[in-house]
C-alpha positions as CSV (number, residue, x, y, z in Angstrom):
1,X,42.9,-1.5,43.9
2,X,40.3,-3.8,42.4
3,X,38.0,-2.5,39.6
4,X,34.3,-3.0,40.2
5,X,31.6,-2.8,37.6
6,X,28.5,-4.3,39.1
7,X,26.8,-4.9,42.5
8,X,29.1,-6.4,45.0
9,X,28.9,-8.1,48.4
10,X,31.5,-6.7,50.9
11,X,32.6,-9.6,53.0
12,X,34.6,-9.6,56.2
13,X,36.6,-11.9,58.4
14,X,36.4,-11.4,62.2
15,X,38.1,-12.8,65.2
16,X,37.5,-12.5,68.9
17,X,34.4,-10.9,70.3
18,X,33.3,-8.8,67.3
19,X,29.5,-8.7,67.3
20,X,28.7,-5.7,65.2
21,X,30.2,-4.4,62.0
22,X,29.5,-1.0,60.4
23,X,30.0,-0.6,56.6
24,X,31.1,2.8,55.2
25,X,31.4,4.1,51.6
26,X,33.6,7.2,51.3
27,X,33.2,7.9,55.0
28,X,29.4,7.6,55.0
29,X,27.8,4.9,57.1
30,X,25.7,2.7,54.8
31,X,24.8,-0.4,56.8
32,X,25.2,-2.0,60.2
33,X,25.3,-5.8,60.5
34,X,24.9,-7.5,63.9
35,X,24.8,-11.1,62.7
36,X,27.8,-13.1,61.4
37,X,28.9,-13.5,58.7
38,X,29.1,-9.7,58.5
39,X,28.4,-8.7,55.0
40,X,27.0,-5.7,53.0
41,X,25.5,-5.9,49.5
42,X,25.3,-2.7,47.4
43,X,25.7,-1.4,43.9
44,X,28.7,1.0,43.5
45,X,27.4,2.0,40.1
46,X,24.6,3.9,41.7
47,X,27.1,6.1,43.6
48,X,30.0,6.7,41.2
49,X,31.4,6.2,37.7
50,X,35.0,6.3,36.6
51,X,36.1,7.2,40.1
52,X,37.9,5.7,43.1
53,X,35.7,4.6,46.1
54,X,36.8,3.8,49.6
55,X,35.0,1.0,51.5
56,X,35.5,0.8,55.2
57,X,34.4,-1.4,58.0
58,X,34.4,-0.8,61.8
59,X,34.2,-3.6,64.3
60,X,32.6,-3.4,67.8
61,X,32.4,-5.7,70.7
62,X,29.5,-5.1,73.2
63,X,29.3,-1.5,71.9
64,X,33.0,-0.8,72.2
65,X,35.0,0.1,69.1
66,X,37.7,-2.5,68.4
67,X,39.3,-1.7,65.0
68,X,38.6,-0.7,61.4
69,X,39.8,-1.7,57.9
70,X,39.4,-0.2,54.5
71,X,40.0,-0.8,50.8
72,X,39.9,1.5,47.8
73,X,38.4,0.3,44.5
74,X,37.9,1.8,41.1
75,X,34.3,2.1,39.9
76,X,34.0,1.5,36.2
77,X,30.4,0.5,35.4
78,X,30.1,1.9,31.9
79,X,32.0,-0.4,29.4
80,X,35.0,1.6,28.1
81,X,35.5,1.5,24.3
82,X,36.6,3.4,21.3
83,X,35.0,3.1,17.8
84,X,35.7,4.8,14.5
85,X,32.7,7.0,13.4
86,X,34.3,8.3,10.2
87,X,35.2,7.1,7.6
88,X,32.9,4.1,7.4
89,X,34.0,0.6,6.5
90,X,34.2,0.1,2.7
91,X,34.0,3.8,1.9
92,X,36.0,5.3,-1.0
93,X,38.2,8.2,0.0
94,X,39.7,10.7,-2.5
95,X,40.9,13.6,-0.5
96,X,42.3,14.5,3.0
97,X,40.0,13.1,5.8
98,X,39.6,13.5,9.5
99,X,39.2,10.2,11.3
100,X,36.7,10.7,14.1
101,X,35.9,8.4,17.0
102,X,33.3,7.8,19.6
103,X,34.5,6.9,23.1
104,X,32.8,5.7,26.3
105,X,34.0,5.1,29.8
106,X,37.5,6.0,30.9
107,X,39.2,6.2,27.5
108,X,41.8,9.0,27.8
109,X,44.2,8.2,25.0
110,X,43.6,7.0,21.4
111,X,46.3,5.8,19.0
112,X,45.7,6.0,15.2
113,X,47.2,3.5,12.9
114,X,47.3,3.3,9.1
115,X,48.0,-0.2,7.7
116,X,49.4,-1.2,11.1
117,X,51.7,1.8,11.4
118,X,51.2,4.2,14.3
119,X,50.6,7.6,12.8
120,X,49.3,9.7,15.7
121,X,48.4,9.7,19.4
122,X,45.7,11.9,20.7
123,X,45.2,12.5,24.5
124,X,42.5,15.1,24.3
125,X,38.8,14.5,23.4
126,X,37.4,14.6,20.8
127,X,39.9,12.0,19.6
128,X,40.6,12.7,15.9
129,X,43.3,12.4,13.3
130,X,43.6,14.4,10.1
131,X,45.7,13.1,7.2
132,X,45.8,12.7,3.4
133,X,45.4,9.1,2.2
134,X,46.4,10.2,-1.3
135,X,50.0,10.7,-0.1
136,X,50.2,7.1,0.9
137,X,48.3,5.0,-1.6
138,X,46.4,5.1,-4.9
139,X,43.8,2.6,-6.2
140,X,44.4,0.4,-3.2
141,X,42.7,-0.6,0.0
142,X,43.8,1.0,3.3
143,X,43.1,-0.1,6.9
144,X,42.6,2.6,9.5
145,X,42.7,1.4,13.1
146,X,42.4,3.0,16.6
147,X,43.4,1.7,20.0
148,X,41.9,3.1,23.2
149,X,43.7,3.3,26.5
150,X,42.6,4.1,30.1
151,X,45.4,5.3,32.4
152,X,47.9,3.5,30.2
153,X,46.0,0.3,30.1
154,X,44.9,-1.0,26.7
155,X,41.1,-1.2,26.5
156,X,40.0,-2.1,23.0
157,X,40.6,-1.4,19.3
158,X,38.5,-0.8,16.2
159,X,39.3,-0.6,12.5
160,X,37.8,0.1,9.1
161,X,39.0,-0.6,5.5
162,X,38.6,2.1,2.9
163,X,39.5,2.3,-0.8
164,X,41.8,5.1,-1.8
165,X,40.9,6.6,-5.2
166,X,42.5,10.0,-5.6
167,X,42.8,10.2,-9.4
168,X,39.6,11.6,-10.9
169,X,38.2,9.2,-13.5
170,X,37.1,10.8,-16.8
171,X,36.5,10.3,-20.5
172,X,36.5,13.1,-23.0
173,X,35.8,13.1,-26.7
174,X,38.8,14.9,-28.4
175,X,37.6,14.5,-32.0
176,X,35.4,15.5,-33.6
177,X,34.4,18.7,-31.8
178,X,31.0,19.6,-30.6
179,X,28.9,21.1,-33.4
180,X,31.4,20.1,-36.1
181,X,30.2,19.1,-39.6
182,X,31.5,15.6,-40.6
183,X,31.2,13.3,-43.4
184,X,32.5,9.9,-44.6
185,X,34.5,7.9,-42.2
186,X,35.2,9.7,-38.9
187,X,37.7,8.4,-36.3
188,X,36.3,9.3,-32.9
189,X,39.1,9.7,-30.4
190,X,38.9,9.8,-26.7
191,X,41.1,11.0,-23.8
192,X,40.7,9.0,-20.6
193,X,42.2,8.8,-17.1
194,X,44.7,6.1,-16.4
195,X,42.2,3.9,-14.6
196,X,39.8,3.6,-17.5
197,X,40.1,0.2,-19.2
198,X,37.1,0.1,-21.4
199,X,35.2,2.8,-23.5
200,X,31.8,2.3,-25.1
201,X,30.9,4.3,-28.2
202,X,27.3,5.3,-28.8
203,X,25.6,7.0,-31.8
204,X,22.3,8.4,-31.0
205,X,22.1,6.3,-27.8
206,X,22.9,3.0,-29.7
207,X,26.0,1.1,-28.6
208,X,28.2,0.7,-31.6
209,X,31.6,-0.3,-30.3
210,X,33.5,-1.2,-27.1
211,X,37.2,-0.5,-27.1
212,X,39.3,-2.1,-24.3
213,X,42.7,-0.9,-25.4
214,X,44.1,2.6,-25.0
215,X,44.3,4.9,-26.8
216,X,40.5,4.5,-27.3
217,X,39.0,5.2,-30.7
218,X,36.5,4.1,-33.2
219,X,35.9,4.7,-36.9
220,X,32.4,5.8,-37.6
221,X,30.9,5.4,-41.1
222,X,28.6,8.5,-41.1
223,X,27.0,7.4,-44.4
224,X,25.2,4.7,-42.4
225,X,23.6,7.2,-40.1
226,X,22.2,9.7,-42.6
227,X,22.6,13.4,-42.8
228,X,21.6,15.7,-40.0
229,X,22.2,16.1,-36.3
230,X,23.6,13.1,-34.4
231,X,24.9,12.6,-30.9
232,X,28.2,10.8,-30.1
233,X,28.4,9.5,-26.5
234,X,31.3,7.7,-24.9
235,X,31.2,5.9,-21.5
236,X,34.3,4.9,-19.6
237,X,34.6,2.0,-17.2
238,X,37.2,0.8,-14.7
239,X,37.1,-2.8,-13.7
240,X,33.6,-3.1,-15.0
241,X,32.4,-0.1,-13.0
242,X,31.0,2.9,-14.8
243,X,33.1,6.0,-14.1
244,X,32.3,8.8,-16.5
245,X,30.8,9.8,-19.9
246,X,30.9,12.5,-22.5
247,X,28.5,13.6,-25.2
248,X,28.7,15.9,-28.2
249,X,26.5,16.7,-31.2
250,X,27.8,16.8,-34.8
251,X,26.2,17.5,-38.2
252,X,26.5,14.8,-40.8
253,X,26.6,16.1,-44.3
254,X,27.4,13.5,-47.0
255,X,24.9,14.7,-49.7
256,X,26.7,18.0,-50.2
257,X,30.0,16.2,-50.5
258,X,28.5,13.8,-53.1
259,X,27.0,16.8,-55.1
260,X,30.4,18.5,-55.1
261,X,32.1,15.4,-56.2
262,X,29.5,15.0,-59.0
263,X,30.1,18.6,-60.1
264,X,33.9,18.1,-60.1
265,X,33.5,15.0,-62.1
266,X,31.0,16.1,-64.7
267,X,31.6,19.9,-65.0
268,X,34.7,19.5,-67.3
269,X,32.5,17.3,-69.6
270,X,30.0,20.1,-69.9
271,X,32.7,22.5,-70.8
272,X,33.9,20.1,-73.5
273,X,30.4,19.7,-74.9
274,X,29.9,23.4,-75.2
275,X,33.2,23.8,-77.1
276,X,31.9,21.4,-79.7
């Protein structure tokens, strides 16, 4: 019943007139020893793998068969193990995944654990487990483990830690609209996903303001930027990590507003002058 995984020396104990011992492997004569101590050195790994092997000896005295003895061993020369091939350690997951494994040797059963809780047992290769991490966690780390067994005996285990991030991070400029004409002081407003904790506001690629409190907004004095086309860009961050951005183009037109104001102010005066 012993498991062998490397070259071995078959040793014997004899009594009486035994002067010759034959060594058999699975019924095939491999060696005859005529000198005590009667032994046979060989490598089971060259003959079998993940199988049982019967080693037998026959004792003779002056050519006459006396008796025989045998043992059965299990040959396991390739180290048995299971490892997780997907996902990788440290990976971010955001949708249902299939945990895949690589096995070697006599592994015939693999158990799949999530945060220490047994979720699935697979007894057929390839050993895999499909599940949705998003149903269990959000914005947290998760440990996925596997345990490999051979004929009910625990062999080894492997684990990876992944980060579950199922909510899509985003930032979107809600005001003004792309292509809109603006003037004076414009409050730029932003819609952002719940994980966003900081938003940067850029005008023509120049950082103007960082807002760290939702709802995210910034008052832009368009008079300082001049008339014409200008780009507004916002960048969203979560825990200091860039997540998303949004850009629009607007038309600043303060001169026309100033002219209209001038006309409104002075046109009545012109009418009064004409009346005189």
